[in-house]
C-alpha positions as CSV (number, residue, x, y, z in Angstrom):
1,X,-20.6,-6.6,-22.0
2,X,-19.3,-5.8,-18.5
3,X,-15.7,-4.8,-19.0
4,X,-12.6,-3.8,-17.1
5,X,-8.9,-3.2,-18.0
6,X,-6.5,-5.3,-16.1
7,X,-3.0,-6.7,-15.6
8,X,-3.4,-10.4,-14.8
9,X,-1.2,-12.3,-12.3
10,X,0.4,-15.4,-13.8
11,X,-1.0,-18.8,-12.9
12,X,2.2,-19.6,-11.0
13,X,1.2,-17.1,-8.3
14,X,-2.3,-18.6,-7.8
15,X,-1.2,-20.9,-5.0
16,X,0.6,-18.2,-3.1
17,X,-2.5,-16.0,-3.4
18,X,-4.6,-18.9,-2.0
19,X,-2.2,-19.4,0.8
20,X,-2.4,-15.7,1.7
21,X,-6.2,-15.9,1.6
22,X,-6.1,-18.9,4.0
23,X,-4.8,-16.6,6.7
24,X,-8.2,-14.9,6.7
25,X,-10.3,-18.1,6.5
26,X,-11.5,-17.8,10.1
27,X,-12.8,-14.3,9.6
28,X,-16.6,-14.4,9.1
29,X,-18.1,-12.0,6.6
30,X,-15.4,-12.4,3.9
31,X,-16.1,-13.7,0.4
32,X,-12.8,-14.6,-1.3
33,X,-11.9,-13.9,-4.9
34,X,-10.8,-16.9,-7.1
35,X,-7.0,-17.0,-6.8
36,X,-6.8,-18.4,-10.3
37,X,-8.4,-15.2,-11.6
38,X,-6.2,-12.8,-9.6
39,X,-5.7,-9.5,-11.4
40,X,-5.0,-5.9,-10.9
41,X,-7.8,-3.6,-12.2
42,X,-6.4,-0.5,-14.0
43,X,-9.9,0.7,-14.9
44,X,-13.4,-0.6,-14.4
45,X,-15.6,0.3,-17.4
46,X,-18.9,-1.3,-16.5
47,X,-21.5,-2.2,-19.1
48,X,-20.3,-1.4,-22.7
49,X,-22.3,-1.9,-25.9
50,X,-20.5,-4.3,-28.4
51,X,-20.7,-1.5,-31.0
52,X,-18.3,0.6,-28.9
53,X,-15.6,-2.1,-28.8
54,X,-13.6,-1.0,-31.9
55,X,-13.3,2.6,-30.6
56,X,-12.6,1.4,-27.1
57,X,-9.9,-1.0,-28.3
58,X,-8.3,1.8,-30.4
59,X,-8.3,4.2,-27.4
60,X,-6.8,1.6,-25.1
61,X,-4.1,0.7,-27.6
62,X,-3.3,4.5,-27.9
63,X,-3.3,4.8,-24.1
64,X,-0.8,2.0,-23.6
65,X,1.4,3.5,-26.4
66,X,1.1,7.0,-24.9
67,X,2.2,5.6,-21.4
68,X,5.6,4.7,-23.0
69,X,5.8,1.8,-20.5
70,X,8.1,-1.1,-21.5
71,X,7.6,-4.5,-20.0
72,X,8.5,-4.5,-16.3
73,X,8.6,-6.6,-13.2
74,X,6.0,-6.1,-10.5
75,X,6.3,-7.4,-7.0
76,X,3.1,-8.3,-5.2
77,X,3.4,-7.8,-1.5
78,X,1.9,-6.2,1.6
79,X,-1.7,-6.0,2.7
80,X,-4.3,-3.3,2.9
81,X,-8.0,-2.6,3.1
82,X,-10.5,-0.2,1.5
83,X,-11.8,2.2,2.5
84,X,-10.2,2.2,6.1
85,X,-9.4,-0.2,8.9
86,X,-12.5,0.7,10.9
87,X,-14.8,0.1,8.0
88,X,-13.5,-2.6,5.7
89,X,-15.2,-3.5,2.4
90,X,-12.1,-4.9,0.6
91,X,-9.0,-6.7,1.6
92,X,-6.2,-6.4,-0.9
93,X,-2.6,-7.4,-1.8
94,X,-0.4,-4.5,-2.7
95,X,2.3,-3.8,-5.2
96,X,5.8,-2.6,-4.4
97,X,8.1,-2.7,-7.4
98,X,6.2,-1.8,-10.5
99,X,3.8,0.6,-8.8
100,X,4.9,3.6,-10.7
101,X,4.5,1.9,-14.0
102,X,1.0,0.7,-13.1
103,X,0.1,4.3,-11.9
104,X,1.2,5.7,-15.3
105,X,-0.8,3.0,-17.2
106,X,-3.9,3.8,-15.1
107,X,-3.5,7.6,-15.8
108,X,-3.3,7.3,-19.5
109,X,-6.1,4.7,-19.6
110,X,-8.2,7.0,-17.3
111,X,-7.6,10.0,-19.5
112,X,-8.6,8.2,-22.8
113,X,-11.7,6.4,-21.4
114,X,-13.1,9.4,-19.6
115,X,-12.7,11.4,-22.8
116,X,-14.9,8.7,-24.4
117,X,-17.6,9.3,-21.8
118,X,-16.8,6.6,-19.2
119,X,-17.2,7.6,-15.6
120,X,-14.0,8.9,-13.9
121,X,-12.7,6.8,-11.0
122,X,-14.2,8.1,-7.8
123,X,-11.1,7.4,-5.7
124,X,-7.4,7.8,-6.0
125,X,-5.8,4.8,-7.7
126,X,-4.0,2.3,-5.5
127,X,-2.4,-0.6,-7.4
128,X,-3.8,-3.7,-5.7
129,X,-5.2,-7.2,-6.2
130,X,-8.5,-7.9,-4.4
131,X,-8.2,-10.9,-2.1
132,X,-11.7,-10.7,-0.5
133,X,-14.7,-8.5,0.0
134,X,-16.2,-8.0,3.5
135,X,-20.0,-8.6,3.5
136,X,-20.4,-8.0,7.2
137,X,-18.1,-7.0,10.0
138,X,-18.2,-10.2,12.0
139,X,-14.5,-11.0,11.3
140,X,-13.3,-7.4,11.2
141,X,-10.9,-7.8,14.2
142,X,-9.2,-10.9,12.7
143,X,-8.8,-9.0,9.4
144,X,-7.3,-6.0,11.2
145,X,-4.9,-8.2,13.1
146,X,-3.6,-10.0,10.0
147,X,-3.3,-6.8,8.0
148,X,-1.4,-5.0,10.8
149,X,0.9,-7.9,11.7
150,X,1.7,-9.5,8.3
151,X,3.7,-8.1,5.4
152,X,3.6,-11.0,3.0
153,X,5.4,-11.3,-0.4
154,X,3.4,-13.3,-2.9
155,X,5.9,-13.1,-5.7
156,X,7.0,-11.3,-8.8
157,X,5.6,-11.2,-12.3
158,X,6.7,-9.8,-15.6
159,X,4.1,-7.4,-16.9
160,X,4.1,-7.5,-20.7
161,X,0.5,-6.6,-21.6
162,X,-2.7,-4.9,-20.5
163,X,-5.9,-6.7,-21.1
164,X,-9.5,-5.7,-21.8
165,X,-11.5,-8.2,-19.9
166,X,-15.1,-9.2,-19.9
167,X,-16.7,-10.3,-16.6
168,X,-19.7,-12.5,-16.8
169,X,-21.5,-13.1,-13.5
170,X,-22.4,-16.7,-13.1
171,X,-24.0,-18.6,-10.2
172,X,-20.5,-19.9,-9.1
173,X,-19.0,-16.4,-9.3
174,X,-17.6,-14.2,-12.1
175,X,-16.0,-15.7,-15.2
176,X,-13.3,-13.6,-16.9
177,X,-12.5,-13.7,-20.6
178,X,-9.9,-11.6,-22.4
179,X,-11.5,-9.5,-25.1
180,X,-8.3,-7.8,-26.3
181,X,-4.6,-7.6,-25.2
182,X,-2.3,-4.6,-25.6
183,X,1.4,-5.3,-25.5
184,X,3.7,-2.9,-23.6
185,X,6.6,-1.2,-25.2
């Protein structure tokens, strides 16, 4: 099973995510994520044997408890890119309010999963929702322009749980399914 740990955006924000993605539609080289599947990844785990699920779920539940994070409001706004403006591979939507809570959740989940043998994150954690991936640099200038000039607010969401999510790669794109959910607080 290909798994990751996430906070999902509510369905009510999907149209605002789609509207924001539309600002990049003339940029060649971008492949957009499905706005109905918009989420913030706290930890990508990769391929996991089904036999490991009970231990993984127990460790994730312990990590969420250890974080001592109660349900909170997150505000999704601002734009950014990875790894840098001159070489873009990902265009993302940022987080303002709620960023500290997401950082703490990431840290406790990272500690527990790396202790289990999962690979540590190679980069510093930046809370974000992936809007698009850049396959080639044909539309780089337009992406740079929109990211520099726009500071959009997509909306707010109450974060009440963290999810263990399975990603199945289908011909039409990835299909996500919740494996387990861990309530905050």
